[in-house]
KOLGU-4560 file (N, C-alpha, C; in nm, 3 decimals, padded with zeros to 5 digits):
<recs>
<n_xx: 03.655 n_yy: -01.652 n_zz: 08.229 ca_xx: 03.670 ca_yy: -01.752 ca_zz: 08.245 c_xx: 03.817 c_yy: -01.781 c_zz: 08.302 mol: A seq: 1 type: MET>
<n_xx: 03.909 n_yy: -01.798 n_zz: 08.356 ca_xx: 04.038 ca_yy: -01.801 ca_zz: 08.412 c_xx: 04.046 c_yy: -01.975 c_zz: 08.400 mol: A seq: 2 type: ASN>
<n_xx: 04.188 n_yy: -02.114 n_zz: 08.342 ca_xx: 04.175 ca_yy: -02.225 ca_zz: 08.356 c_xx: 04.288 c_yy: -02.248 c_zz: 08.466 mol: A seq: 3 type: PHE>
<n_xx: 04.341 n_yy: -02.300 n_zz: 08.571 ca_xx: 04.402 ca_yy: -02.328 ca_zz: 08.627 c_xx: 04.508 c_yy: -02.429 c_zz: 08.577 mol: A seq: 4 type: THR>
<n_xx: 04.457 n_yy: -02.563 n_zz: 08.512 ca_xx: 04.577 ca_yy: -02.643 ca_zz: 08.463 c_xx: 04.646 c_yy: -02.580 c_zz: 08.355 mol: A seq: 5 type: GLN>
<n_xx: 04.804 n_yy: -02.574 n_zz: 08.377 ca_xx: 04.855 ca_yy: -02.560 ca_zz: 08.287 c_xx: 04.920 c_yy: -02.706 c_zz: 08.177 mol: A seq: 6 type: ASP>
<n_xx: 04.939 n_yy: -02.677 n_zz: 08.108 ca_xx: 04.924 ca_yy: -02.796 ca_zz: 07.996 c_xx: 05.054 c_yy: -02.840 c_zz: 07.964 mol: A seq: 7 type: THR>
<n_xx: 05.180 n_yy: -02.829 n_zz: 07.837 ca_xx: 05.334 ca_yy: -02.835 ca_zz: 07.817 c_xx: 05.373 c_yy: -02.684 c_zz: 07.819 mol: A seq: 8 type: ASP>
<n_xx: 05.448 n_yy: -02.594 n_zz: 07.846 ca_xx: 05.505 ca_yy: -02.482 ca_zz: 07.775 c_xx: 05.529 c_yy: -02.471 c_zz: 07.725 mol: A seq: 9 type: GLU>
<n_xx: 05.593 n_yy: -02.564 n_zz: 07.583 ca_xx: 05.653 ca_yy: -02.529 ca_zz: 07.482 c_xx: 05.442 c_yy: -02.503 c_zz: 07.375 mol: A seq: 10 type: SER>
<n_xx: 05.330 n_yy: -02.540 n_zz: 07.480 ca_xx: 05.217 ca_yy: -02.555 ca_zz: 07.349 c_xx: 05.185 c_yy: -02.461 c_zz: 07.366 mol: A seq: 11 type: SER>
<n_xx: 05.094 n_yy: -02.419 n_zz: 07.323 ca_xx: 05.008 ca_yy: -02.255 ca_zz: 07.306 c_xx: 04.845 c_yy: -02.309 c_zz: 07.335 mol: A seq: 12 type: THR>
<n_xx: 04.811 n_yy: -02.279 n_zz: 07.416 ca_xx: 04.729 ca_yy: -02.298 ca_zz: 07.599 c_xx: 04.616 c_yy: -02.184 c_zz: 07.530 mol: A seq: 13 type: GLN>
<n_xx: 04.545 n_yy: -02.158 n_zz: 07.625 ca_xx: 04.433 ca_yy: -02.081 ca_zz: 07.630 c_xx: 04.417 c_yy: -02.044 c_zz: 07.789 mol: A seq: 14 type: ILE>
<n_xx: 04.480 n_yy: -01.904 n_zz: 07.848 ca_xx: 04.520 ca_yy: -01.997 ca_zz: 08.003 c_xx: 04.368 c_yy: -01.869 c_zz: 08.003 mol: A seq: 15 type: HIS>
<n_xx: 04.311 n_yy: -01.765 n_zz: 07.949 ca_xx: 04.144 ca_yy: -01.691 ca_zz: 07.968 c_xx: 04.100 c_yy: -01.688 c_zz: 07.842 mol: A seq: 16 type: SER>
<n_xx: 03.980 n_yy: -01.673 n_zz: 07.835 ca_xx: 03.867 ca_yy: -01.571 ca_zz: 07.802 c_xx: 03.795 c_yy: -01.482 c_zz: 07.878 mol: A seq: 17 type: TYR>
<n_xx: 03.741 n_yy: -01.391 n_zz: 07.778 ca_xx: 03.618 ca_yy: -01.319 ca_zz: 07.828 c_xx: 03.516 c_yy: -01.331 c_zz: 07.726 mol: A seq: 18 type: THR>
<n_xx: 03.429 n_yy: -01.220 n_zz: 07.693 ca_xx: 03.361 ca_yy: -01.191 ca_zz: 07.601 c_xx: 03.425 c_yy: -01.103 c_zz: 07.472 mol: A seq: 19 type: ASP>
<n_xx: 03.527 n_yy: -01.022 n_zz: 07.566 ca_xx: 03.593 ca_yy: -00.967 ca_zz: 07.507 c_xx: 03.750 c_yy: -01.004 c_zz: 07.429 mol: A seq: 20 type: GLU>
<n_xx: 03.790 n_yy: -01.061 n_zz: 07.493 ca_xx: 03.968 ca_yy: -01.120 ca_zz: 07.453 c_xx: 03.990 c_yy: -01.194 c_zz: 07.508 mol: A seq: 21 type: TYR>
<n_xx: 04.126 n_yy: -01.307 n_zz: 07.456 ca_xx: 04.241 ca_yy: -01.390 ca_zz: 07.482 c_xx: 04.290 c_yy: -01.400 c_zz: 07.567 mol: A seq: 22 type: PHE>
<n_xx: 04.350 n_yy: -01.488 n_zz: 07.638 ca_xx: 04.465 ca_yy: -01.437 ca_zz: 07.698 c_xx: 04.536 c_yy: -01.600 c_zz: 07.654 mol: A seq: 23 type: VAL>
<n_xx: 04.645 n_yy: -01.665 n_zz: 07.533 ca_xx: 04.646 ca_yy: -01.750 ca_zz: 07.489 c_xx: 04.856 c_yy: -01.692 c_zz: 07.555 mol: A seq: 24 type: ILE>
<n_xx: 04.820 n_yy: -01.768 n_zz: 07.595 ca_xx: 05.075 ca_yy: -01.746 ca_zz: 07.589 c_xx: 05.025 c_yy: -01.673 c_zz: 07.700 mol: A seq: 25 type: ASN>
<n_xx: 05.010 n_yy: -01.621 n_zz: 07.787 ca_xx: 04.957 ca_yy: -01.498 ca_zz: 07.880 c_xx: 05.010 c_yy: -01.404 c_zz: 07.834 mol: A seq: 26 type: GLN>
<n_xx: 04.946 n_yy: -01.362 n_zz: 07.657 ca_xx: 04.896 ca_yy: -01.234 ca_zz: 07.605 c_xx: 04.784 c_yy: -01.235 c_zz: 07.556 mol: A seq: 27 type: THR>
<n_xx: 04.748 n_yy: -01.127 n_zz: 07.573 ca_xx: 04.586 ca_yy: -01.026 ca_zz: 07.529 c_xx: 04.559 c_yy: -00.977 c_zz: 07.401 mol: A seq: 28 type: LYS>
<n_xx: 04.473 n_yy: -01.113 n_zz: 07.333 ca_xx: 04.421 ca_yy: -01.096 ca_zz: 07.200 c_xx: 04.296 c_yy: -01.042 c_zz: 07.205 mol: A seq: 29 type: TYR>
<n_xx: 04.249 n_yy: -00.894 n_zz: 07.137 ca_xx: 04.065 ca_yy: -00.870 ca_zz: 07.119 c_xx: 04.036 c_yy: -00.948 c_zz: 06.964 mol: A seq: 30 type: ASN>
<n_xx: 04.107 n_yy: -01.016 n_zz: 06.986 ca_xx: 04.018 ca_yy: -01.058 ca_zz: 06.813 c_xx: 03.978 c_yy: -01.233 c_zz: 06.756 mol: A seq: 31 type: CYS>
<n_xx: 03.956 n_yy: -01.261 n_zz: 06.659 ca_xx: 03.894 ca_yy: -01.378 ca_zz: 06.676 c_xx: 04.044 c_yy: -01.423 c_zz: 06.625 mol: A seq: 32 type: HIS>
<n_xx: 04.033 n_yy: -01.575 n_zz: 06.678 ca_xx: 04.200 ca_yy: -01.622 ca_zz: 06.645 c_xx: 04.238 c_yy: -01.750 c_zz: 06.583 mol: A seq: 33 type: CYS>
<n_xx: 04.318 n_yy: -01.814 n_zz: 06.537 ca_xx: 04.330 ca_yy: -01.923 ca_zz: 06.495 c_xx: 04.451 c_yy: -01.951 c_zz: 06.576 mol: A seq: 34 type: GLN>
<n_xx: 04.418 n_yy: -02.106 n_zz: 06.649 ca_xx: 04.624 ca_yy: -02.119 ca_zz: 06.682 c_xx: 04.593 c_yy: -02.255 c_zz: 06.641 mol: A seq: 35 type: LEU>
<n_xx: 04.732 n_yy: -02.351 n_zz: 06.709 ca_xx: 04.800 ca_yy: -02.486 ca_zz: 06.652 c_xx: 04.855 c_yy: -02.492 c_zz: 06.750 mol: A seq: 36 type: HIS>
<n_xx: 04.877 n_yy: -02.616 n_zz: 06.858 ca_xx: 04.936 ca_yy: -02.673 ca_zz: 06.970 c_xx: 05.133 c_yy: -02.569 c_zz: 06.933 mol: A seq: 37 type: ARG>
<n_xx: 05.105 n_yy: -02.579 n_zz: 06.839 ca_xx: 05.260 ca_yy: -02.532 ca_zz: 06.767 c_xx: 05.265 c_yy: -02.350 c_zz: 06.793 mol: A seq: 38 type: ASP>
<n_xx: 05.131 n_yy: -02.273 n_zz: 06.808 ca_xx: 05.128 ca_yy: -02.133 ca_zz: 06.793 c_xx: 05.039 c_yy: -02.070 c_zz: 06.749 mol: A seq: 39 type: GLY>
<n_xx: 05.047 n_yy: -01.947 n_zz: 06.798 ca_xx: 04.883 ca_yy: -01.882 ca_zz: 06.750 c_xx: 04.961 c_yy: -01.856 c_zz: 06.579 mol: A seq: 40 type: LEU>
<n_xx: 04.865 n_yy: -01.883 n_zz: 06.526 ca_xx: 04.832 ca_yy: -01.859 ca_zz: 06.379 c_xx: 04.854 c_yy: -01.799 c_zz: 06.318 mol: A seq: 41 type: ILE>
<n_xx: 04.707 n_yy: -01.708 n_zz: 06.320 ca_xx: 04.679 ca_yy: -01.566 ca_zz: 06.296 c_xx: 04.546 c_yy: -01.517 c_zz: 06.405 mol: A seq: 42 type: ASP>
<n_xx: 04.494 n_yy: -01.360 n_zz: 06.339 ca_xx: 04.455 ca_yy: -01.280 ca_zz: 06.374 c_xx: 04.305 c_yy: -01.281 c_zz: 06.272 mol: A seq: 43 type: ARG>
<n_xx: 04.236 n_yy: -01.411 n_zz: 06.319 ca_xx: 04.165 ca_yy: -01.432 ca_zz: 06.184 c_xx: 04.028 c_yy: -01.372 c_zz: 06.220 mol: A seq: 44 type: TRP>
<n_xx: 04.009 n_yy: -01.336 n_zz: 06.137 ca_xx: 03.912 ca_yy: -01.211 ca_zz: 06.033 c_xx: 03.778 c_yy: -01.282 c_zz: 05.915 mol: A seq: 45 type: GLN>
<n_xx: 03.753 n_yy: -01.367 n_zz: 06.022 ca_xx: 03.670 ca_yy: -01.409 ca_zz: 05.931 c_xx: 03.503 c_yy: -01.310 c_zz: 05.932 mol: A seq: 46 type: PRO>
<n_xx: 03.417 n_yy: -01.306 n_zz: 05.770 ca_xx: 03.332 ca_yy: -01.251 ca_zz: 05.750 c_xx: 03.188 c_yy: -01.253 c_zz: 05.847 mol: A seq: 47 type: LEU>
<n_xx: 03.209 n_yy: -01.419 n_zz: 05.804 ca_xx: 03.074 ca_yy: -01.475 ca_zz: 05.840 c_xx: 03.063 c_yy: -01.578 c_zz: 05.878 mol: A seq: 48 type: ASP>
<n_xx: 03.049 n_yy: -01.658 n_zz: 06.019 ca_xx: 02.956 ca_yy: -01.798 ca_zz: 06.003 c_xx: 02.905 c_yy: -01.877 c_zz: 05.908 mol: A seq: 49 type: VAL>
<n_xx: 02.831 n_yy: -01.816 n_zz: 05.892 ca_xx: 02.779 ca_yy: -01.882 ca_zz: 05.767 c_xx: 02.827 c_yy: -01.859 c_zz: 05.651 mol: A seq: 50 type: ASN>
<n_xx: 02.934 n_yy: -01.788 n_zz: 05.616 ca_xx: 03.000 ca_yy: -01.697 ca_zz: 05.465 c_xx: 03.080 c_yy: -01.804 c_zz: 05.525 mol: A seq: 51 type: HIS>
<n_xx: 03.113 n_yy: -01.874 n_zz: 05.618 ca_xx: 03.338 ca_yy: -01.950 ca_zz: 05.607 c_xx: 03.306 c_yy: -02.036 c_zz: 05.471 mol: A seq: 52 type: LEU>
<n_xx: 03.461 n_yy: -02.047 n_zz: 05.476 ca_xx: 03.453 ca_yy: -02.132 ca_zz: 05.317 c_xx: 03.566 c_yy: -02.250 c_zz: 05.369 mol: A seq: 53 type: GLN>
<n_xx: 03.608 n_yy: -02.306 n_zz: 05.285 ca_xx: 03.711 ca_yy: -02.397 ca_zz: 05.291 c_xx: 03.881 c_yy: -02.342 c_zz: 05.328 mol: A seq: 54 type: PHE>
<n_xx: 03.869 n_yy: -02.185 n_zz: 05.228 ca_xx: 03.977 ca_yy: -02.181 ca_zz: 05.227 c_xx: 04.020 c_yy: -02.074 c_zz: 05.353 mol: A seq: 55 type: SER>
<n_xx: 03.951 n_yy: -02.047 n_zz: 05.456 ca_xx: 03.930 ca_yy: -02.003 ca_zz: 05.576 c_xx: 04.032 c_yy: -02.036 c_zz: 05.683 mol: A seq: 56 type: ASP>
<n_xx: 04.010 n_yy: -02.142 n_zz: 05.639 ca_xx: 04.117 ca_yy: -02.233 ca_zz: 05.758 c_xx: 04.256 c_yy: -02.268 c_zz: 05.680 mol: A seq: 57 type: PHE>
<n_xx: 04.304 n_yy: -02.246 n_zz: 05.549 ca_xx: 04.415 ca_yy: -02.313 ca_zz: 05.503 c_xx: 04.552 c_yy: -02.304 c_zz: 05.637 mol: A seq: 58 type: ASP>
<n_xx: 04.499 n_yy: -02.193 n_zz: 05.658 ca_xx: 04.706 ca_yy: -02.177 ca_zz: 05.777 c_xx: 04.679 c_yy: -02.265 c_zz: 05.838 mol: A seq: 59 type: THR>
<n_xx: 04.575 n_yy: -02.290 n_zz: 05.907 ca_xx: 04.479 ca_yy: -02.424 ca_zz: 06.018 c_xx: 04.574 c_yy: -02.560 c_zz: 05.919 mol: A seq: 60 type: LEU>
<n_xx: 04.496 n_yy: -02.604 n_zz: 05.827 ca_xx: 04.529 ca_yy: -02.693 ca_zz: 05.749 c_xx: 04.625 c_yy: -02.744 c_zz: 05.696 mol: A seq: 61 type: LEU>
<n_xx: 04.765 n_yy: -02.648 n_zz: 05.747 ca_xx: 04.868 ca_yy: -02.683 ca_zz: 05.692 c_xx: 04.968 c_yy: -02.730 c_zz: 05.778 mol: A seq: 62 type: ALA>
<n_xx: 04.891 n_yy: -02.684 n_zz: 05.912 ca_xx: 04.947 ca_yy: -02.748 ca_zz: 06.038 c_xx: 04.877 c_yy: -02.974 c_zz: 06.061 mol: A seq: 63 type: CYS>
<n_xx: 04.800 n_yy: -02.974 n_zz: 05.918 ca_xx: 04.738 ca_yy: -03.102 ca_zz: 05.944 c_xx: 04.780 c_yy: -03.162 c_zz: 06.119 mol: A seq: 64 type: LYS>
<n_xx: 04.680 n_yy: -03.112 n_zz: 06.122 ca_xx: 04.540 ca_yy: -03.093 ca_zz: 06.269 c_xx: 04.528 c_yy: -03.245 c_zz: 06.264 mol: A seq: 65 type: PRO>
<n_xx: 04.481 n_yy: -03.301 n_zz: 06.336 ca_xx: 04.384 ca_yy: -03.426 ca_zz: 06.310 c_xx: 04.258 c_yy: -03.415 c_zz: 06.345 mol: A seq: 66 type: GLU>
<n_xx: 04.218 n_yy: -03.337 n_zz: 06.438 ca_xx: 04.066 ca_yy: -03.228 ca_zz: 06.437 c_xx: 04.069 c_yy: -03.048 c_zz: 06.448 mol: A seq: 67 type: VAL>
<n_xx: 04.011 n_yy: -02.993 n_zz: 06.426 ca_xx: 03.960 ca_yy: -02.865 ca_zz: 06.429 c_xx: 03.843 c_yy: -02.778 c_zz: 06.481 mol: A seq: 68 type: ILE>
<n_xx: 03.829 n_yy: -02.714 n_zz: 06.608 ca_xx: 03.750 ca_yy: -02.731 ca_zz: 06.697 c_xx: 03.647 c_yy: -02.540 c_zz: 06.657 mol: A seq: 69 type: LEU>
<n_xx: 03.565 n_yy: -02.532 n_zz: 06.588 ca_xx: 03.552 ca_yy: -02.416 ca_zz: 06.587 c_xx: 03.406 c_yy: -02.336 c_zz: 06.641 mol: A seq: 70 type: LEU>
<n_xx: 03.508 n_yy: -02.242 n_zz: 06.755 ca_xx: 03.402 ca_yy: -02.165 ca_zz: 06.807 c_xx: 03.349 c_yy: -02.055 c_zz: 06.730 mol: A seq: 71 type: GLY>
<n_xx: 03.182 n_yy: -02.079 n_zz: 06.758 ca_xx: 03.105 ca_yy: -01.960 ca_zz: 06.739 c_xx: 03.058 c_yy: -01.861 c_zz: 06.827 mol: A seq: 72 type: THR>
<n_xx: 03.082 n_yy: -01.840 n_zz: 06.917 ca_xx: 03.071 ca_yy: -01.744 ca_zz: 07.006 c_xx: 02.998 c_yy: -01.775 c_zz: 07.089 mol: A seq: 73 type: GLY>
<n_xx: 02.911 n_yy: -01.711 n_zz: 07.162 ca_xx: 02.862 ca_yy: -01.725 ca_zz: 07.319 c_xx: 02.725 c_yy: -01.831 c_zz: 07.255 mol: A seq: 74 type: SER>
<n_xx: 02.734 n_yy: -01.807 n_zz: 07.122 ca_xx: 02.628 ca_yy: -01.937 ca_zz: 07.124 c_xx: 02.631 c_yy: -02.048 c_zz: 06.985 mol: A seq: 75 type: HIS>
<n_xx: 02.625 n_yy: -02.129 n_zz: 06.994 ca_xx: 02.637 ca_yy: -02.219 ca_zz: 06.876 c_xx: 02.610 c_yy: -02.141 c_zz: 06.792 mol: A seq: 76 type: LEU>
<n_xx: 02.637 n_yy: -02.145 n_zz: 06.691 ca_xx: 02.601 ca_yy: -02.131 ca_zz: 06.528 c_xx: 02.651 c_yy: -02.270 c_zz: 06.422 mol: A seq: 77 type: ILE>
<n_xx: 02.641 n_yy: -02.291 n_zz: 06.314 ca_xx: 02.664 ca_yy: -02.391 ca_zz: 06.254 c_xx: 02.689 c_yy: -02.374 c_zz: 06.130 mol: A seq: 78 type: PHE>
<n_xx: 02.828 n_yy: -02.345 n_zz: 06.092 ca_xx: 02.875 ca_yy: -02.336 ca_zz: 05.929 c_xx: 02.719 c_yy: -02.410 c_zz: 05.793 mol: A seq: 79 type: PRO>
<n_xx: 02.762 n_yy: -02.409 n_zz: 05.662 ca_xx: 02.666 ca_yy: -02.424 ca_zz: 05.578 c_xx: 02.744 c_yy: -02.559 c_zz: 05.567 mol: A seq: 80 type: ALA>
<n_xx: 02.598 n_yy: -02.662 n_zz: 05.564 ca_xx: 02.666 ca_yy: -02.784 ca_zz: 05.565 c_xx: 02.765 c_yy: -02.829 c_zz: 05.472 mol: A seq: 81 type: ALA>
<n_xx: 02.849 n_yy: -02.772 n_zz: 05.309 ca_xx: 02.896 ca_yy: -02.770 ca_zz: 05.256 c_xx: 03.010 c_yy: -02.744 c_zz: 05.298 mol: A seq: 82 type: THR>
<n_xx: 03.053 n_yy: -02.629 n_zz: 05.377 ca_xx: 03.167 ca_yy: -02.660 ca_zz: 05.444 c_xx: 03.195 c_yy: -02.767 c_zz: 05.531 mol: A seq: 83 type: LEU>
<n_xx: 03.137 n_yy: -02.844 n_zz: 05.618 ca_xx: 03.131 ca_yy: -02.957 ca_zz: 05.689 c_xx: 03.135 c_yy: -02.998 c_zz: 05.564 mol: A seq: 84 type: ARG>
<n_xx: 03.087 n_yy: -03.038 n_zz: 05.500 ca_xx: 03.102 ca_yy: -03.197 ca_zz: 05.362 c_xx: 03.212 c_yy: -03.146 c_zz: 05.355 mol: A seq: 85 type: GLN>
<n_xx: 03.321 n_yy: -03.069 n_zz: 05.297 ca_xx: 03.470 ca_yy: -03.051 ca_zz: 05.268 c_xx: 03.524 c_yy: -03.136 c_zz: 05.399 mol: A seq: 86 type: GLN>
<n_xx: 03.519 n_yy: -03.091 n_zz: 05.526 ca_xx: 03.594 ca_yy: -03.116 ca_zz: 05.559 c_xx: 03.602 c_yy: -03.274 c_zz: 05.607 mol: A seq: 87 type: PHE>
<n_xx: 03.409 n_yy: -03.330 n_zz: 05.565 ca_xx: 03.479 ca_yy: -03.413 ca_zz: 05.606 c_xx: 03.536 c_yy: -03.587 c_zz: 05.488 mol: A seq: 88 type: ILE>
<n_xx: 03.521 n_yy: -03.503 n_zz: 05.361 ca_xx: 03.582 ca_yy: -03.534 ca_zz: 05.263 c_xx: 03.795 c_yy: -03.499 c_zz: 05.244 mol: A seq: 89 type: GLN>
<n_xx: 03.798 n_yy: -03.458 n_zz: 05.365 ca_xx: 03.935 ca_yy: -03.415 ca_zz: 05.388 c_xx: 03.994 c_yy: -03.526 c_zz: 05.463 mol: A seq: 90 type: HIS>
<n_xx: 03.897 n_yy: -03.571 n_zz: 05.532 ca_xx: 03.957 ca_yy: -03.664 ca_zz: 05.679 c_xx: 04.004 c_yy: -03.607 c_zz: 05.751 mol: A seq: 91 type: ASN>
<n_xx: 03.964 n_yy: -03.474 n_zz: 05.779 ca_xx: 03.954 ca_yy: -03.336 ca_zz: 05.944 c_xx: 03.859 c_yy: -03.385 c_zz: 05.970 mol: A seq: 92 type: ILE>
<n_xx: 03.822 n_yy: -03.362 n_zz: 06.080 ca_xx: 03.689 ca_yy: -03.359 ca_zz: 06.208 c_xx: 03.742 c_yy: -03.233 c_zz: 06.223 mol: A seq: 93 type: GLY>
<n_xx: 03.630 n_yy: -03.151 n_zz: 06.237 ca_xx: 03.544 ca_yy: -03.058 ca_zz: 06.233 c_xx: 03.487 c_yy: -02.998 c_zz: 06.396 mol: A seq: 94 type: LEU>
<n_xx: 03.446 n_yy: -02.980 n_zz: 06.430 ca_xx: 03.409 ca_yy: -02.960 ca_zz: 06.628 c_xx: 03.417 c_yy: -02.806 c_zz: 06.605 mol: A seq: 95 type: GLU>
<n_xx: 03.202 n_yy: -02.833 n_zz: 06.638 ca_xx: 03.174 ca_yy: -02.697 ca_zz: 06.642 c_xx: 03.050 c_yy: -02.712 c_zz: 06.765 mol: A seq: 96 type: ILE>
<n_xx: 03.137 n_yy: -02.559 n_zz: 06.818 ca_xx: 03.111 ca_yy: -02.541 ca_zz: 06.962 c_xx: 03.081 c_yy: -02.397 c_zz: 07.011 mol: A seq: 97 type: MET>
<n_xx: 02.993 n_yy: -02.364 n_zz: 07.118 ca_xx: 02.998 ca_yy: -02.267 ca_zz: 07.169 c_xx: 03.186 c_yy: -02.155 c_zz: 07.192 mol: A seq: 98 type: ASP>
<n_xx: 03.209 n_yy: -02.052 n_zz: 07.163 ca_xx: 03.328 ca_yy: -02.004 ca_zz: 07.203 c_xx: 03.393 c_yy: -02.103 c_zz: 07.336 mol: A seq: 99 type: THR>
<n_xx: 03.319 n_yy: -02.062 n_zz: 07.481 ca_xx: 03.396 ca_yy: -02.135 ca_zz: 07.551 c_xx: 03.461 c_yy: -02.261 c_zz: 07.542 mol: A seq: 100 type: GLY>
<n_xx: 03.339 n_yy: -02.397 n_zz: 07.535 ca_xx: 03.335 ca_yy: -02.486 ca_zz: 07.501 c_xx: 03.463 c_yy: -02.551 c_zz: 07.407 mol: A seq: 101 type: GLY>
<n_xx: 03.459 n_yy: -02.454 n_zz: 07.338 ca_xx: 03.592 ca_yy: -02.463 ca_zz: 07.192 c_xx: 03.737 c_yy: -02.402 c_zz: 07.300 mol: A seq: 102 type: ALA>
<n_xx: 03.756 n_yy: -02.353 n_zz: 07.364 ca_xx: 03.853 ca_yy: -02.330 ca_zz: 07.444 c_xx: 03.890 c_yy: -02.454 c_zz: 07.577 mol: A seq: 103 type: CYS>
<n_xx: 03.766 n_yy: -02.484 n_zz: 07.626 ca_xx: 03.771 ca_yy: -02.540 ca_zz: 07.697 c_xx: 03.849 c_yy: -02.661 c_zz: 07.673 mol: A seq: 104 type: ARG>
<n_xx: 03.740 n_yy: -02.732 n_zz: 07.512 ca_xx: 03.825 ca_yy: -02.813 ca_zz: 07.482 c_xx: 03.934 c_yy: -02.871 c_zz: 07.396 mol: A seq: 105 type: THR>
<n_xx: 04.007 n_yy: -02.710 n_zz: 07.334 ca_xx: 04.136 ca_yy: -02.734 ca_zz: 07.316 c_xx: 04.220 c_yy: -02.742 c_zz: 07.403 mol: A seq: 106 type: TYR>
<n_xx: 04.176 n_yy: -02.699 n_zz: 07.495 ca_xx: 04.317 ca_yy: -02.691 ca_zz: 07.614 c_xx: 04.320 c_yy: -02.862 c_zz: 07.663 mol: A seq: 107 type: ASN>
<n_xx: 04.196 n_yy: -02.934 n_zz: 07.677 ca_xx: 04.150 ca_yy: -03.090 ca_zz: 07.677 c_xx: 04.264 c_yy: -03.173 c_zz: 07.661 mol: A seq: 108 type: LEU>
<n_xx: 04.230 n_yy: -03.148 n_zz: 07.505 ca_xx: 04.261 ca_yy: -03.250 ca_zz: 07.366 c_xx: 04.473 c_yy: -03.142 c_zz: 07.385 mol: A seq: 109 type: LEU>
<n_xx: 04.476 n_yy: -03.079 n_zz: 07.404 ca_xx: 04.586 ca_yy: -03.057 ca_zz: 07.395 c_xx: 04.679 c_yy: -03.117 c_zz: 07.508 mol: A seq: 110 type: LEU>
<n_xx: 04.642 n_yy: -03.094 n_zz: 07.575 ca_xx: 04.658 ca_yy: -03.185 ca_zz: 07.766 c_xx: 04.741 c_yy: -03.281 c_zz: 07.791 mol: A seq: 111 type: SER>
<n_xx: 04.620 n_yy: -03.398 n_zz: 07.629 ca_xx: 04.635 ca_yy: -03.525 ca_zz: 07.602 c_xx: 04.733 c_yy: -03.535 c_zz: 07.478 mol: A seq: 112 type: GLU>
<n_xx: 04.742 n_yy: -03.435 n_zz: 07.467 ca_xx: 04.888 ca_yy: -03.481 ca_zz: 07.325 c_xx: 04.860 c_yy: -03.495 c_zz: 07.165 mol: A seq: 113 type: GLY>
<n_xx: 04.775 n_yy: -03.464 n_zz: 07.199 ca_xx: 04.654 ca_yy: -03.441 ca_zz: 07.116 c_xx: 04.673 c_yy: -03.300 c_zz: 06.976 mol: A seq: 114 type: ARG>
<n_xx: 04.655 n_yy: -03.353 n_zz: 06.849 ca_xx: 04.688 ca_yy: -03.284 ca_zz: 06.725 c_xx: 04.610 c_yy: -03.187 c_zz: 06.723 mol: A seq: 115 type: ASN>
<n_xx: 04.607 n_yy: -03.070 n_zz: 06.774 ca_xx: 04.426 ca_yy: -02.954 ca_zz: 06.780 c_xx: 04.465 c_yy: -02.861 c_zz: 06.718 mol: A seq: 116 type: VAL>
<n_xx: 04.363 n_yy: -02.742 n_zz: 06.680 ca_xx: 04.362 ca_yy: -02.601 ca_zz: 06.631 c_xx: 04.225 c_yy: -02.631 c_zz: 06.651 mol: A seq: 117 type: ALA>
<n_xx: 04.237 n_yy: -02.449 n_zz: 06.659 ca_xx: 04.092 ca_yy: -02.425 ca_zz: 06.686 c_xx: 04.131 c_yy: -02.259 c_zz: 06.615 mol: A seq: 118 type: ALA>
<n_xx: 03.982 n_yy: -02.256 n_zz: 06.572 ca_xx: 03.968 ca_yy: -02.138 ca_zz: 06.472 c_xx: 03.851 c_yy: -02.081 c_zz: 06.596 mol: A seq: 119 type: ALA>
<n_xx: 03.840 n_yy: -01.959 n_zz: 06.680 ca_xx: 03.796 ca_yy: -01.917 ca_zz: 06.784 c_xx: 03.705 c_yy: -01.751 c_zz: 06.741 mol: A seq: 120 type: ILE>
<n_xx: 03.608 n_yy: -01.752 n_zz: 06.782 ca_xx: 03.501 ca_yy: -01.656 ca_zz: 06.750 c_xx: 03.509 c_yy: -01.527 c_zz: 06.882 mol: A seq: 121 type: LEU>
<n_xx: 03.549 n_yy: -01.445 n_zz: 06.939 ca_xx: 03.509 ca_yy: -01.400 ca_zz: 07.020 c_xx: 03.377 c_yy: -01.374 c_zz: 07.061 mol: A seq: 122 type: LEU>
<n_xx: 03.302 n_yy: -01.398 n_zz: 07.196 ca_xx: 03.203 ca_yy: -01.431 ca_zz: 07.211 c_xx: 03.121 c_yy: -01.302 c_zz: 07.177 mol: A seq: 123 type: THR>
<n_xx: 03.155 n_yy: -01.189 n_zz: 07.194 ca_xx: 03.044 ca_yy: -01.054 ca_zz: 07.183 c_xx: 03.044 c_yy: -01.034 c_zz: 07.048 mol: A seq: 124 type: ASP>
<n_xx: 03.131 n_yy: -01.115 n_zz: 06.963 ca_xx: 03.136 ca_yy: -01.038 ca_zz: 06.778 c_xx: 02.955 c_yy: -01.058 c_zz: 06.755 mol: A seq: 125 type: SER>
<n_xx: 03.025 n_yy: -00.971 n_zz: 06.687 ca_xx: 02.829 ca_yy: -00.954 ca_zz: 06.579 c_xx: 02.910 c_yy: -00.927 c_zz: 06.500 mol: A seq: 126 type: ARG>
<n_xx: 02.892 n_yy: -01.099 n_zz: 06.418 ca_xx: 02.948 ca_yy: -01.085 ca_zz: 06.298 c_xx: 02.813 c_yy: -01.095 c_zz: 06.220 mol: A seq: 127 type: LEU>
</recs>
């Protein structure tokens, strides 16, 4: 899916996504990614949505976002309740949605000037 609305040029934007790749600030990535409004954090390599640990988000947490969007691929998959509880204990929002929803929501919150971060999985993920 391509997006037509652009936000601040200095922000890290998701310009489009498919089942196999993301286009972030005009660069194509065919891997899972973590990003923050200030830049692409890393090419994320989680083992499995169900086995995500709080430490898997350390690089994003260092950015002190208001909320982290977790895109779980083509289907909504909730990670373990213990992970969600850790985010609550640290007063950080964790919103879980499919990857398409995470990409759209990330760009929307970015356009509103929010301190948003995203950890997104490709939709053809076979985790």
